[in-house]
ROKOL-60998 format. One record per residue: x, y, z of N, C-alpha, C in turn; residue in three letters. Coordinates in nm, 4 decimals. Example, Ala and Ser with C-alpha at 12.3 -4.5 7.8 and 13.67 -1.06 7.14 Angstrom:
% ROKOL-60998
+----------+----------+----------+----------+----------+----------+----------+----------+----------+---------+
|      n_X |      n_Y |      n_Z |     ca_X |     ca_Y |     ca_Z |      c_X |      c_Y |      c_Z | residuo |
+----------+----------+----------+----------+----------+----------+----------+----------+----------+---------+
|   1.3190 |  -0.5690 |   0.7800 |   1.2300 |  -0.4500 |   0.7800 |   1.3200 |  -0.3300 |   0.7800 |     ALA |
|   1.2850 |  -0.2250 |   0.7080 |   1.3670 |  -0.1060 |   0.7140 |   1.2900 |   0.0030 |   0.7870 |     SER |
+----------+----------+----------+----------+----------+----------+----------+----------+----------+---------+
END
This chain:
% ROKOL-60998
+----------+----------+----------+----------+----------+----------+----------+----------+----------+---------+
|      n_X |      n_Y |      n_Z |     ca_X |     ca_Y |     ca_Z |      c_X |      c_Y |      c_Z | residuo |
+----------+----------+----------+----------+----------+----------+----------+----------+----------+---------+
|  26.0593 |  -4.2031 |  -1.8078 |  26.2468 |  -4.2743 |  -1.8319 |  26.3271 |  -4.2191 |  -1.9453 |     UNK |
|  26.2827 |  -4.1608 |  -2.0249 |  26.3456 |  -4.0500 |  -2.0702 |  26.3599 |  -3.8785 |  -2.0334 |     UNK |
|  26.3110 |  -3.8556 |  -1.9454 |  26.3271 |  -3.7493 |  -1.8816 |  26.4634 |  -3.6974 |  -1.7992 |     UNK |
|  26.4725 |  -3.8958 |  -1.7588 |  26.5391 |  -3.9065 |  -1.6950 |  26.7217 |  -3.8485 |  -1.7804 |     UNK |
|  26.7255 |  -3.9571 |  -1.9036 |  26.7796 |  -4.0074 |  -1.9683 |  26.8780 |  -3.8317 |  -2.0313 |     UNK |
|  26.7583 |  -3.7596 |  -2.0826 |  26.7657 |  -3.6468 |  -2.1637 |  26.8106 |  -3.5301 |  -2.0701 |     UNK |
|  26.7359 |  -3.5540 |  -1.9269 |  26.8200 |  -3.4017 |  -1.8372 |  26.9660 |  -3.5042 |  -1.8201 |     UNK |
|  26.9937 |  -3.6386 |  -1.7775 |  27.1342 |  -3.6517 |  -1.7562 |  27.2346 |  -3.6311 |  -1.9109 |     UNK |
|  27.2072 |  -3.6336 |  -1.9924 |  27.2852 |  -3.5618 |  -2.1051 |  27.3233 |  -3.4081 |  -2.1420 |     UNK |
|  27.2050 |  -3.3774 |  -2.0934 |  27.2584 |  -3.2032 |  -2.1154 |  27.2973 |  -3.1702 |  -1.9742 |     UNK |
|  27.2747 |  -3.2086 |  -1.8581 |  27.3669 |  -3.1487 |  -1.7713 |  27.5055 |  -3.2101 |  -1.7733 |     UNK |
|  27.5344 |  -3.3446 |  -1.8488 |  27.6491 |  -3.3414 |  -1.8686 |  27.7518 |  -3.2981 |  -1.9828 |     UNK |
|  27.6664 |  -3.2104 |  -2.0812 |  27.7220 |  -3.1326 |  -2.1694 |  27.7380 |  -3.0140 |  -2.1499 |     UNK |
|  27.6006 |  -2.9901 |  -2.0343 |  27.6570 |  -2.8271 |  -1.9559 |  27.7580 |  -2.8192 |  -1.9124 |     UNK |
|  27.8150 |  -2.9419 |  -1.8108 |  27.8866 |  -2.9168 |  -1.6843 |  28.0599 |  -2.9383 |  -1.8471 |     UNK |
|  28.0763 |  -3.0015 |  -1.8791 |  28.1573 |  -3.0026 |  -1.9562 |  28.2192 |  -2.8536 |  -2.0483 |     UNK |
|  28.0874 |  -2.8274 |  -2.0998 |  28.1285 |  -2.7354 |  -2.2231 |  28.1695 |  -2.5819 |  -2.0573 |     UNK |
|  28.0928 |  -2.5796 |  -1.9646 |  28.1052 |  -2.5049 |  -1.8879 |  28.2362 |  -2.5012 |  -1.8255 |     UNK |
|  28.3514 |  -2.6084 |  -1.8049 |  28.4575 |  -2.6324 |  -1.7168 |  28.5302 |  -2.5804 |  -1.8637 |     UNK |
|  28.5059 |  -2.6357 |  -1.9874 |  28.6290 |  -2.5607 |  -2.1443 |  28.6245 |  -2.4263 |  -2.1426 |     UNK |
|  28.4980 |  -2.3395 |  -2.0907 |  28.4793 |  -2.1803 |  -2.0761 |  28.5725 |  -2.1235 |  -1.9755 |     UNK |
|  28.6252 |  -2.2167 |  -1.8488 |  28.6798 |  -2.1757 |  -1.7744 |  28.7928 |  -2.2014 |  -1.7346 |     UNK |
|  28.8730 |  -2.2838 |  -1.8635 |  29.0002 |  -2.3256 |  -1.8639 |  29.0604 |  -2.4446 |  -1.7165 |     UNK |
|  28.9176 |  -2.5276 |  -1.7072 |  28.9436 |  -2.6410 |  -1.6013 |  28.9606 |  -2.7393 |  -1.7038 |     UNK |
|  28.9581 |  -2.9140 |  -1.6077 |  28.9242 |  -3.0092 |  -1.6980 |  28.7771 |  -3.0821 |  -1.6996 |     UNK |
|  28.7082 |  -3.0730 |  -1.8552 |  28.5784 |  -3.0830 |  -1.8429 |  28.5685 |  -3.2398 |  -1.8349 |     UNK |
|  28.6472 |  -3.3150 |  -1.7794 |  28.5647 |  -3.4812 |  -1.7520 |  28.5994 |  -3.4854 |  -1.6422 |     UNK |
|  28.6678 |  -3.3871 |  -1.5697 |  28.6433 |  -3.4275 |  -1.4033 |  28.5323 |  -3.3064 |  -1.3458 |     UNK |
|  28.5069 |  -3.2307 |  -1.4220 |  28.3560 |  -3.1868 |  -1.3699 |  28.2518 |  -3.2293 |  -1.4581 |     UNK |
|  28.2636 |  -3.3192 |  -1.5548 |  28.1545 |  -3.4090 |  -1.5841 |  28.1661 |  -3.5418 |  -1.4774 |     UNK |
|  28.2253 |  -3.6006 |  -1.4463 |  28.2068 |  -3.6774 |  -1.3349 |  28.1775 |  -3.6468 |  -1.2084 |     UNK |
|  28.2286 |  -3.5217 |  -1.1453 |  28.1344 |  -3.4599 |  -1.0888 |  27.9920 |  -3.4660 |  -1.0886 |     UNK |
|  27.9356 |  -3.4177 |  -1.1770 |  27.8085 |  -3.4048 |  -1.2476 |  27.7480 |  -3.5212 |  -1.2279 |     UNK |
|  27.8147 |  -3.6106 |  -1.3046 |  27.7362 |  -3.7638 |  -1.2820 |  27.7015 |  -3.7993 |  -1.1527 |     UNK |
|  27.8379 |  -3.7825 |  -1.0326 |  27.8037 |  -3.8553 |  -0.9090 |  27.6931 |  -3.7217 |  -0.8514 |     UNK |
|  27.7206 |  -3.6319 |  -0.8497 |  27.5580 |  -3.5586 |  -0.8373 |  27.4581 |  -3.6015 |  -0.8717 |     UNK |
|  27.4671 |  -3.6207 |  -0.9410 |  27.2801 |  -3.6142 |  -1.0359 |  27.2499 |  -3.7569 |  -1.0018 |     UNK |
|  27.3926 |  -3.8807 |  -0.9947 |  27.3070 |  -3.9849 |  -0.9251 |  27.2607 |  -3.9958 |  -0.8102 |     UNK |
|  27.3357 |  -3.9264 |  -0.7146 |  27.2927 |  -3.9210 |  -0.6184 |  27.2070 |  -3.8532 |  -0.5708 |     UNK |
|  27.1551 |  -3.7215 |  -0.5863 |  27.0911 |  -3.6223 |  -0.5798 |  26.9701 |  -3.7324 |  -0.6401 |     UNK |
|  26.9276 |  -3.8031 |  -0.7902 |  26.8246 |  -3.8758 |  -0.8013 |  26.7536 |  -3.9986 |  -0.6833 |     UNK |
|  26.8954 |  -4.0406 |  -0.6433 |  26.8566 |  -4.1567 |  -0.5917 |  26.8176 |  -4.1392 |  -0.4238 |     UNK |
|  26.8376 |  -4.0211 |  -0.3908 |  26.7866 |  -3.9435 |  -0.2811 |  26.6492 |  -3.8745 |  -0.2578 |     UNK |
|  26.6060 |  -3.8297 |  -0.3881 |  26.4770 |  -3.8361 |  -0.3990 |  26.4037 |  -3.9288 |  -0.4564 |     UNK |
|  26.4518 |  -4.0301 |  -0.5247 |  26.3434 |  -4.1235 |  -0.5827 |  26.3319 |  -4.2309 |  -0.3918 |     UNK |
|  26.4014 |  -4.2143 |  -0.3505 |  26.3987 |  -4.3384 |  -0.2188 |  26.2773 |  -4.1646 |  -0.1098 |     UNK |
|  26.2658 |  -4.0798 |  -0.1117 |  26.2241 |  -3.9370 |   0.0010 |  26.0910 |  -3.8917 |  -0.0920 |     UNK |
|  26.0781 |  -3.9493 |  -0.2712 |  25.9418 |  -3.8724 |  -0.2766 |  25.8372 |  -4.0254 |  -0.3480 |     UNK |
|  25.9529 |  -4.1238 |  -0.4436 |  25.9073 |  -4.1847 |  -0.4874 |  25.8512 |  -4.2193 |  -0.6420 |     UNK |
|  25.8244 |  -4.0599 |  -0.6746 |  25.8115 |  -4.0310 |  -0.8310 |  25.9500 |  -3.9819 |  -0.9018 |     UNK |
|  25.9152 |  -4.0358 |  -0.9940 |  26.0492 |  -4.0656 |  -1.0922 |  26.0621 |  -3.9385 |  -1.1127 |     UNK |
|  25.9771 |  -3.8772 |  -1.2021 |  25.9820 |  -3.7257 |  -1.2834 |  25.9982 |  -3.6450 |  -1.2055 |     UNK |
|  25.9504 |  -3.5914 |  -1.0276 |  25.9772 |  -3.4667 |  -0.9337 |  26.1251 |  -3.5569 |  -0.9191 |     UNK |
|  26.1395 |  -3.6774 |  -0.9079 |  26.3024 |  -3.6811 |  -0.8664 |  26.4103 |  -3.6157 |  -0.9338 |     UNK |
|  26.3708 |  -3.7170 |  -1.0940 |  26.4840 |  -3.6572 |  -1.2493 |  26.4645 |  -3.4645 |  -1.2283 |     UNK |
|  26.3344 |  -3.3963 |  -1.1936 |  26.3785 |  -3.2605 |  -1.1937 |  26.4492 |  -3.2279 |  -1.0166 |     UNK |
|  26.4322 |  -3.2669 |  -0.9411 |  26.4946 |  -3.2462 |  -0.8328 |  26.6381 |  -3.2607 |  -0.8255 |     UNK |
|  26.6706 |  -3.3493 |  -0.9218 |  26.8016 |  -3.4106 |  -0.9582 |  26.8644 |  -3.2959 |  -1.0399 |     UNK |
|  26.8062 |  -3.2336 |  -1.1149 |  26.8793 |  -3.1602 |  -1.1875 |  26.9104 |  -3.0152 |  -1.1294 |     UNK |
|  26.7891 |  -2.9735 |  -1.0433 |  26.8077 |  -2.8488 |  -0.9941 |  26.9480 |  -2.8902 |  -0.8934 |     UNK |
|  26.9196 |  -2.9659 |  -0.8514 |  27.0653 |  -3.0244 |  -0.7318 |  27.2018 |  -2.9652 |  -0.8240 |     UNK |
|  27.1510 |  -3.0247 |  -0.9650 |  27.3178 |  -3.0135 |  -1.0777 |  27.3534 |  -2.8544 |  -1.1051 |     UNK |
|  27.2427 |  -2.7607 |  -1.0780 |  27.2764 |  -2.6882 |  -1.1140 |  27.3334 |  -2.6070 |  -1.0183 |     UNK |
|  27.3147 |  -2.6097 |  -0.8690 |  27.4118 |  -2.5813 |  -0.7704 |  27.5041 |  -2.6365 |  -0.7661 |     UNK |
|  27.5486 |  -2.7188 |  -0.8004 |  27.7021 |  -2.7803 |  -0.7953 |  27.7284 |  -2.7107 |  -0.9087 |     UNK |
|  27.7093 |  -2.6989 |  -1.0034 |  27.7737 |  -2.6550 |  -1.1384 |  27.8225 |  -2.4822 |  -1.0823 |     UNK |
|  27.7333 |  -2.4242 |  -1.0272 |  27.7301 |  -2.2809 |  -0.9459 |  27.8473 |  -2.2853 |  -0.8871 |     UNK |
|  27.8681 |  -2.3720 |  -0.7220 |  27.9963 |  -2.4626 |  -0.6712 |  28.0917 |  -2.4015 |  -0.7507 |     UNK |
|  28.1136 |  -2.4560 |  -0.8470 |  28.2115 |  -2.5171 |  -0.8972 |  28.2759 |  -2.3766 |  -1.0102 |     UNK |
|  28.1761 |  -2.3315 |  -1.0340 |  28.1923 |  -2.1736 |  -1.1248 |  28.2679 |  -2.0698 |  -1.0282 |     UNK |
|  28.1810 |  -2.0817 |  -0.9328 |  28.2264 |  -1.9938 |  -0.8180 |  28.3847 |  -2.0187 |  -0.7323 |     UNK |
|  28.4610 |  -2.1475 |  -0.7250 |  28.5714 |  -2.1735 |  -0.7320 |  28.6506 |  -2.1467 |  -0.8128 |     UNK |
|  28.6358 |  -2.1722 |  -0.9514 |  28.6812 |  -2.1572 |  -1.0911 |  28.7154 |  -1.9779 |  -1.0910 |     UNK |
|  28.6402 |  -1.9575 |  -1.0719 |  28.6359 |  -1.7851 |  -1.0682 |  28.7801 |  -1.7546 |  -0.9183 |     UNK |
|  28.7994 |  -1.8398 |  -0.8756 |  28.8946 |  -1.8028 |  -0.7246 |  28.9929 |  -1.7887 |  -0.7595 |     UNK |
|  29.0421 |  -1.8899 |  -0.8543 |  29.1325 |  -1.9390 |  -0.8924 |  29.2414 |  -1.8283 |  -0.9915 |     UNK |
+----------+----------+----------+----------+----------+----------+----------+----------+----------+---------+
END
């Protein structure tokens, strides 16, 4: 449980700080990160059934979501 909470908090801070670096709305990016983490964790927990692996998969999915947001921010 602690791994999920720590990963979630680190993801939230990372999304917010990255948005501020690209002069975007940090709260918007943080909400996108929350939704992405929650959905990917829920899908992984349904498919795998193990909490630790599902948290890892959710963090990796958030990395890809963040990369996509950075890509769109650079195009502006």
